[in-house]
DRENDO-1510 file (C-alpha; in Angstrom, 1 decimal, always signed):
<recs>
REC; n; res; u; v; w
REC; 1; UNK; +113.8; +72.1; +24.9 .
REC; 2; UNK; +114.5; +73.1; +28.3 .
REC; 3; UNK; +117.3; +71.1; +30.4 .
REC; 4; UNK; +115.2; +69.5; +33.6 .
REC; 5; UNK; +117.8; +70.4; +36.9 .
REC; 6; UNK; +116.9; +68.7; +40.0 .
REC; 7; UNK; +118.3; +70.6; +43.1 .
REC; 8; UNK; +118.6; +68.3; +46.0 .
REC; 9; UNK; +119.1; +69.9; +49.0 .
REC; 10; UNK; +116.9; +72.9; +47.9 .
REC; 11; UNK; +116.4; +74.8; +51.0 .
REC; 12; UNK; +119.7; +76.0; +51.2 .
REC; 13; UNK; +120.7; +79.1; +50.6 .
REC; 14; UNK; +123.4; +79.0; +47.7 .
REC; 15; UNK; +120.5; +76.3; +46.4 .
REC; 16; UNK; +118.1; +79.1; +46.1 .
REC; 17; UNK; +120.4; +81.3; +44.7 .
REC; 18; UNK; +121.6; +78.8; +42.2 .
REC; 19; UNK; +118.0; +78.0; +41.4 .
REC; 20; UNK; +116.9; +81.8; +40.8 .
REC; 21; UNK; +119.7; +82.0; +38.5 .
REC; 22; UNK; +119.1; +78.9; +36.3 .
REC; 23; UNK; +115.6; +80.2; +36.3 .
REC; 24; UNK; +116.8; +83.6; +34.6 .
REC; 25; UNK; +118.0; +81.8; +32.0 .
REC; 26; UNK; +114.9; +79.1; +30.9 .
REC; 27; UNK; +116.2; +76.0; +33.1 .
REC; 28; UNK; +113.5; +73.9; +34.0 .
REC; 29; UNK; +113.8; +73.2; +37.7 .
REC; 30; UNK; +112.5; +70.8; +39.9 .
REC; 31; UNK; +113.1; +71.1; +43.9 .
REC; 32; UNK; +114.2; +67.9; +46.7 .
REC; 33; UNK; +114.7; +68.4; +49.8 .
REC; 34; UNK; +112.9; +67.1; +53.3 .
REC; 35; UNK; +110.1; +69.5; +53.1 .
REC; 36; UNK; +108.9; +72.6; +50.8 .
REC; 37; UNK; +110.0; +71.2; +47.7 .
REC; 38; UNK; +108.4; +69.6; +44.4 .
REC; 39; UNK; +109.9; +66.2; +46.0 .
REC; 40; UNK; +110.4; +65.1; +49.3 .
REC; 41; UNK; +113.9; +63.7; +49.3 .
REC; 42; UNK; +115.8; +62.7; +52.2 .
REC; 43; UNK; +119.2; +61.9; +51.1 .
REC; 44; UNK; +120.2; +59.5; +53.9 .
REC; 45; UNK; +118.0; +56.8; +52.5 .
REC; 46; UNK; +117.9; +55.6; +49.1 .
REC; 47; UNK; +115.3; +57.5; +46.7 .
REC; 48; UNK; +114.5; +57.4; +43.6 .
REC; 49; UNK; +114.3; +60.2; +40.9 .
REC; 50; UNK; +112.0; +61.3; +37.7 .
REC; 51; UNK; +113.6; +59.7; +34.1 .
REC; 52; UNK; +113.1; +63.2; +32.7 .
REC; 53; UNK; +115.5; +65.1; +34.5 .
REC; 54; UNK; +118.7; +65.7; +32.6 .
REC; 55; UNK; +121.2; +67.3; +35.5 .
REC; 56; UNK; +121.2; +66.6; +39.1 .
REC; 57; UNK; +122.9; +68.8; +41.2 .
REC; 58; UNK; +123.4; +68.0; +45.1 .
REC; 59; UNK; +123.8; +70.4; +47.4 .
REC; 60; UNK; +122.9; +69.0; +50.8 .
REC; 61; UNK; +125.3; +68.9; +53.4 .
REC; 62; UNK; +125.9; +69.5; +57.5 .
REC; 63; UNK; +128.9; +71.2; +58.3 .
REC; 64; UNK; +129.8; +70.5; +62.4 .
REC; 65; UNK; +128.8; +68.1; +64.7 .
REC; 66; UNK; +128.4; +68.7; +68.5 .
REC; 67; UNK; +127.3; +65.7; +69.8 .
REC; 68; UNK; +127.5; +61.8; +69.1 .
REC; 69; UNK; +124.1; +62.4; +67.1 .
REC; 70; UNK; +125.5; +65.3; +65.2 .
REC; 71; UNK; +128.3; +63.2; +64.2 .
REC; 72; UNK; +126.0; +60.2; +63.0 .
REC; 73; UNK; +124.2; +63.0; +61.4 .
REC; 74; UNK; +127.2; +64.5; +59.3 .
REC; 75; UNK; +128.8; +61.1; +58.1 .
REC; 76; UNK; +124.9; +60.0; +56.7 .
REC; 77; UNK; +124.5; +63.3; +54.7 .
REC; 78; UNK; +127.8; +64.1; +53.7 .
REC; 79; UNK; +128.7; +60.4; +53.0 .
REC; 80; UNK; +126.1; +58.1; +53.0 .
REC; 81; UNK; +123.8; +60.8; +51.1 .
REC; 82; UNK; +125.8; +61.4; +48.2 .
REC; 83; UNK; +126.5; +57.6; +47.5 .
REC; 84; UNK; +122.6; +57.4; +47.3 .
REC; 85; UNK; +122.4; +60.0; +45.2 .
REC; 86; UNK; +124.8; +58.8; +42.7 .
REC; 87; UNK; +122.7; +55.8; +42.6 .
REC; 88; UNK; +119.6; +57.3; +41.7 .
REC; 89; UNK; +121.1; +58.9; +39.1 .
REC; 90; UNK; +122.6; +56.5; +37.1 .
REC; 91; UNK; +119.8; +57.6; +34.2 .
REC; 92; UNK; +120.6; +61.7; +34.3 .
REC; 93; UNK; +122.9; +62.6; +31.8 .
REC; 94; UNK; +125.2; +65.1; +34.4 .
REC; 95; UNK; +125.4; +65.0; +38.3 .
REC; 96; UNK; +127.0; +67.8; +39.9 .
REC; 97; UNK; +128.3; +67.4; +43.3 .
REC; 98; UNK; +128.9; +70.7; +45.3 .
REC; 99; UNK; +132.0; +69.8; +47.9 .
REC; 100; UNK; +134.1; +72.2; +49.1 .
REC; 101; UNK; +137.9; +73.2; +49.2 .
REC; 102; UNK; +138.0; +71.9; +53.1 .
REC; 103; UNK; +137.9; +68.7; +51.5 .
REC; 104; UNK; +141.6; +69.4; +50.7 .
REC; 105; UNK; +142.9; +70.1; +54.3 .
REC; 106; UNK; +145.6; +68.4; +55.9 .
REC; 107; UNK; +145.4; +66.8; +59.2 .
REC; 108; UNK; +147.3; +69.2; +61.0 .
REC; 109; UNK; +146.0; +72.5; +59.6 .
REC; 110; UNK; +143.2; +74.3; +62.6 .
REC; 111; UNK; +140.5; +73.9; +60.6 .
REC; 112; UNK; +140.5; +70.0; +59.8 .
REC; 113; UNK; +137.4; +68.4; +61.4 .
REC; 114; UNK; +134.4; +65.8; +60.4 .
REC; 115; UNK; +132.8; +68.2; +57.6 .
REC; 116; UNK; +136.3; +68.0; +55.6 .
REC; 117; UNK; +137.1; +64.2; +56.2 .
REC; 118; UNK; +133.7; +64.0; +55.4 .
REC; 119; UNK; +133.6; +65.8; +51.9 .
REC; 120; UNK; +136.8; +64.4; +51.3 .
REC; 121; UNK; +135.3; +60.8; +51.9 .
REC; 122; UNK; +132.6; +61.5; +49.8 .
REC; 123; UNK; +134.3; +62.7; +47.1 .
REC; 124; UNK; +136.7; +59.8; +46.4 .
REC; 125; UNK; +133.7; +57.4; +46.5 .
REC; 126; UNK; +131.4; +59.4; +44.5 .
REC; 127; UNK; +134.3; +59.6; +41.7 .
REC; 128; UNK; +135.0; +55.8; +42.0 .
REC; 129; UNK; +130.9; +54.8; +42.0 .
REC; 130; UNK; +130.3; +57.4; +39.1 .
REC; 131; UNK; +133.4; +55.5; +37.0 .
REC; 132; UNK; +131.9; +52.7; +37.3 .
REC; 133; UNK; +128.4; +53.1; +36.3 .
REC; 134; UNK; +129.7; +55.5; +33.3 .
REC; 135; UNK; +127.9; +58.8; +35.3 .
REC; 136; UNK; +129.2; +62.0; +33.8 .
REC; 137; UNK; +130.3; +63.8; +37.2 .
REC; 138; UNK; +131.6; +66.8; +37.9 .
REC; 139; UNK; +132.6; +67.8; +41.7 .
REC; 140; UNK; +133.0; +71.7; +42.6 .
REC; 141; UNK; +135.1; +72.4; +45.2 .
REC; 142; UNK; +134.6; +76.0; +46.4 .
REC; 143; UNK; +135.9; +78.4; +49.2 .
REC; 144; UNK; +134.1; +79.6; +51.8 .
REC; 145; UNK; +130.5; +81.4; +50.2 .
REC; 146; UNK; +129.1; +84.2; +51.2 .
REC; 147; UNK; +126.0; +86.3; +50.0 .
REC; 148; UNK; +122.9; +88.1; +50.4 .
REC; 149; UNK; +120.8; +85.8; +52.3 .
REC; 150; UNK; +120.5; +85.1; +56.3 .
REC; 151; UNK; +121.2; +81.6; +56.0 .
REC; 152; UNK; +124.5; +82.6; +55.1 .
REC; 153; UNK; +125.7; +83.2; +58.2 .
REC; 154; UNK; +125.4; +79.9; +60.2 .
REC; 155; UNK; +128.6; +78.8; +58.1 .
REC; 156; UNK; +130.2; +82.2; +58.2 .
REC; 157; UNK; +129.8; +83.5; +61.6 .
REC; 158; UNK; +133.4; +85.6; +61.5 .
REC; 159; UNK; +132.1; +87.7; +58.1 .
REC; 160; UNK; +128.8; +88.3; +59.3 .
REC; 161; UNK; +129.6; +89.0; +62.5 .
REC; 162; UNK; +132.0; +92.1; +61.3 .
REC; 163; UNK; +129.4; +93.1; +59.0 .
REC; 164; UNK; +126.5; +93.2; +61.2 .
REC; 165; UNK; +128.4; +95.0; +64.2 .
REC; 166; UNK; +129.6; +98.0; +61.3 .
REC; 167; UNK; +126.3; +98.1; +59.6 .
REC; 168; UNK; +125.2; +99.3; +63.1 .
REC; 169; UNK; +127.7; +101.4; +63.7 .
REC; 170; UNK; +129.7; +98.9; +66.6 .
REC; 171; UNK; +133.2; +98.0; +67.0 .
REC; 172; UNK; +135.0; +95.1; +65.7 .
REC; 173; UNK; +137.5; +93.2; +67.7 .
REC; 174; UNK; +140.0; +91.0; +66.4 .
REC; 175; UNK; +141.9; +88.4; +68.2 .
REC; 176; UNK; +145.3; +88.3; +68.5 .
REC; 177; UNK; +147.7; +89.9; +65.9 .
REC; 178; UNK; +147.7; +88.3; +63.1 .
REC; 179; UNK; +145.4; +90.0; +60.0 .
REC; 180; UNK; +144.3; +86.2; +59.1 .
REC; 181; UNK; +143.7; +85.5; +55.0 .
REC; 182; UNK; +140.2; +83.9; +54.1 .
REC; 183; UNK; +139.1; +83.4; +50.9 .
REC; 184; UNK; +135.6; +84.1; +49.6 .
REC; 185; UNK; +133.5; +83.3; +46.9 .
REC; 186; UNK; +129.9; +85.3; +46.4 .
REC; 187; UNK; +127.1; +82.6; +45.9 .
REC; 188; UNK; +125.9; +84.5; +42.8 .
REC; 189; UNK; +129.4; +84.4; +40.8 .
REC; 190; UNK; +129.3; +80.4; +42.4 .
REC; 191; UNK; +125.8; +80.0; +40.7 .
REC; 192; UNK; +127.1; +81.3; +37.5 .
REC; 193; UNK; +129.7; +78.8; +37.4 .
REC; 194; UNK; +127.4; +76.3; +38.0 .
REC; 195; UNK; +124.8; +77.4; +34.8 .
REC; 196; UNK; +128.1; +77.6; +32.6 .
REC; 197; UNK; +129.3; +73.9; +33.9 .
REC; 198; UNK; +125.5; +72.5; +33.1 .
REC; 199; UNK; +125.8; +74.4; +29.7 .
REC; 200; UNK; +128.7; +73.7; +28.3 .
REC; 201; UNK; +128.7; +69.9; +30.1 .
REC; 202; UNK; +132.3; +70.1; +31.9 .
REC; 203; UNK; +132.6; +67.2; +33.9 .
REC; 204; UNK; +135.7; +66.2; +36.2 .
REC; 205; UNK; +136.9; +67.8; +39.5 .
REC; 206; UNK; +137.7; +71.5; +40.4 .
REC; 207; UNK; +138.4; +73.7; +43.0 .
REC; 208; UNK; +136.2; +77.4; +43.2 .
REC; 209; UNK; +137.4; +79.9; +44.7 .
REC; 210; UNK; +138.0; +83.9; +44.5 .
REC; 211; UNK; +141.4; +84.8; +42.4 .
REC; 212; UNK; +142.7; +87.1; +45.5 .
REC; 213; UNK; +142.4; +86.0; +49.7 .
REC; 214; UNK; +141.2; +88.8; +51.7 .
REC; 215; UNK; +142.9; +89.8; +55.2 .
REC; 216; UNK; +140.3; +90.2; +58.3 .
REC; 217; UNK; +140.9; +93.8; +58.8 .
REC; 218; UNK; +140.5; +94.4; +54.7 .
REC; 219; UNK; +137.0; +92.9; +55.1 .
REC; 220; UNK; +136.6; +95.1; +58.5 .
REC; 221; UNK; +138.0; +98.5; +56.8 .
REC; 222; UNK; +135.7; +97.9; +53.4 .
REC; 223; UNK; +132.4; +97.0; +55.4 .
REC; 224; UNK; +133.5; +100.5; +57.4 .
REC; 225; UNK; +133.7; +102.3; +54.6 .
REC; 226; UNK; +130.3; +100.9; +52.8 .
REC; 227; UNK; +128.5; +101.4; +55.7 .
REC; 228; UNK; +129.9; +105.0; +57.1 .
REC; 229; UNK; +128.1; +104.4; +60.3 .
REC; 230; UNK; +131.4; +104.1; +62.6 .
REC; 231; UNK; +132.6; +101.8; +64.6 .
REC; 232; UNK; +136.4; +101.3; +65.4 .
REC; 233; UNK; +138.3; +98.4; +64.4 .
REC; 234; UNK; +140.5; +96.8; +67.2 .
REC; 235; UNK; +142.9; +94.0; +67.4 .
REC; 236; UNK; +142.9; +92.6; +70.9 .
REC; 237; UNK; +146.2; +91.4; +71.4 .
REC; 238; UNK; +145.8; +89.6; +74.5 .
REC; 239; UNK; +143.6; +86.7; +72.7 .
REC; 240; UNK; +144.7; +83.7; +70.7 .
REC; 241; UNK; +146.0; +84.7; +67.0 .
REC; 242; UNK; +143.1; +83.5; +64.0 .
REC; 243; UNK; +145.1; +81.8; +62.0 .
REC; 244; UNK; +144.8; +81.8; +58.3 .
REC; 245; UNK; +142.5; +79.6; +55.9 .
REC; 246; UNK; +143.4; +80.0; +52.3 .
REC; 247; UNK; +144.3; +77.5; +49.4 .
REC; 248; UNK; +146.5; +77.5; +46.3 .
REC; 249; UNK; +144.7; +79.2; +43.1 .
REC; 250; UNK; +143.9; +77.1; +40.5 .
REC; 251; UNK; +142.0; +78.6; +37.6 .
REC; 252; UNK; +141.7; +75.5; +35.3 .
REC; 253; UNK; +138.0; +75.7; +35.3 .
REC; 254; UNK; +137.7; +79.5; +35.2 .
REC; 255; UNK; +139.5; +79.2; +31.8 .
REC; 256; UNK; +137.2; +76.3; +30.6 .
REC; 257; UNK; +134.2; +78.1; +30.9 .
REC; 258; UNK; +135.1; +81.8; +30.1 .
REC; 259; UNK; +134.4; +83.1; +33.6 .
REC; 260; UNK; +136.3; +84.3; +36.6 .
REC; 261; UNK; +134.5; +85.6; +39.5 .
REC; 262; UNK; +133.4; +89.0; +39.3 .
REC; 263; UNK; +132.0; +89.8; +43.1 .
REC; 264; UNK; +134.6; +91.6; +44.3 .
REC; 265; UNK; +134.4; +92.6; +48.2 .
REC; 266; UNK; +133.0; +95.7; +48.5 .
REC; 267; UNK; +130.9; +94.7; +45.3 .
REC; 268; UNK; +129.4; +91.7; +47.6 .
REC; 269; UNK; +128.9; +94.3; +50.6 .
REC; 270; UNK; +127.2; +96.9; +48.6 .
REC; 271; UNK; +124.8; +94.1; +47.8 .
REC; 272; UNK; +124.3; +92.5; +51.1 .
REC; 273; UNK; +123.7; +96.1; +52.5 .
REC; 274; UNK; +121.1; +96.6; +50.1 .
REC; 275; UNK; +119.5; +93.5; +50.8 .
REC; 276; UNK; +119.0; +94.3; +54.0 .
REC; 277; UNK; +117.0; +97.3; +53.2 .
REC; 278; UNK; +114.4; +94.8; +51.5 .
REC; 279; UNK; +114.0; +92.5; +53.9 .
</recs>
């Protein structure tokens, strides 16, 4: 019998990649979002899901607020939405909440934000509620996610600006003198991780990052080599430094599922390059 998986927030780029990966392995997928899905669900409001669902994965999230109205929305989606999802999933065998490593940021970190606050708050509330109601919960905290789909650019503008400029033979300017470090995990690696978490019924709270951090200059130089269209890479010293954004590496989940992310930076950029050709 096929495992029936409900994908909530199904229109996100990551959700689409996970859907394709699960379908290749004969999972039965039911999508849910505000529009263009099998089920019309708005996580901001209480909702119900069918009794036949085995596993639910919540991808719904907002990433930044620029106004008071946006601030309300990010709280509604990232906190209320997670609680509404937990309540709706009392009967499912397994709930997977996609969080973020940003939930671990300290208040003095330059990348600390309402996104980080809401993710941390939602994770704690989800753990508490699911423990009270005997819901099997997995919280996955990935590092910065990139992939082939254009929607990923919205949340990773620096990464994709570098790729797009060098793919067009244009110069890349890196602000400041600090060759800042980042950690990027490819969406297809994350999709494989999620698939294994489901198949092995892995419960708990885990970080998901690539085994190695990379520097901005390495991103640019690798992209330049892959595209081979020219363009110079320059540090603009008079601009403020870009700061590091990395986390401690923890491979405890990878040991359980017997899988470590396989897509390195060069392969990831090559995949992005090939994807652009068919668009």
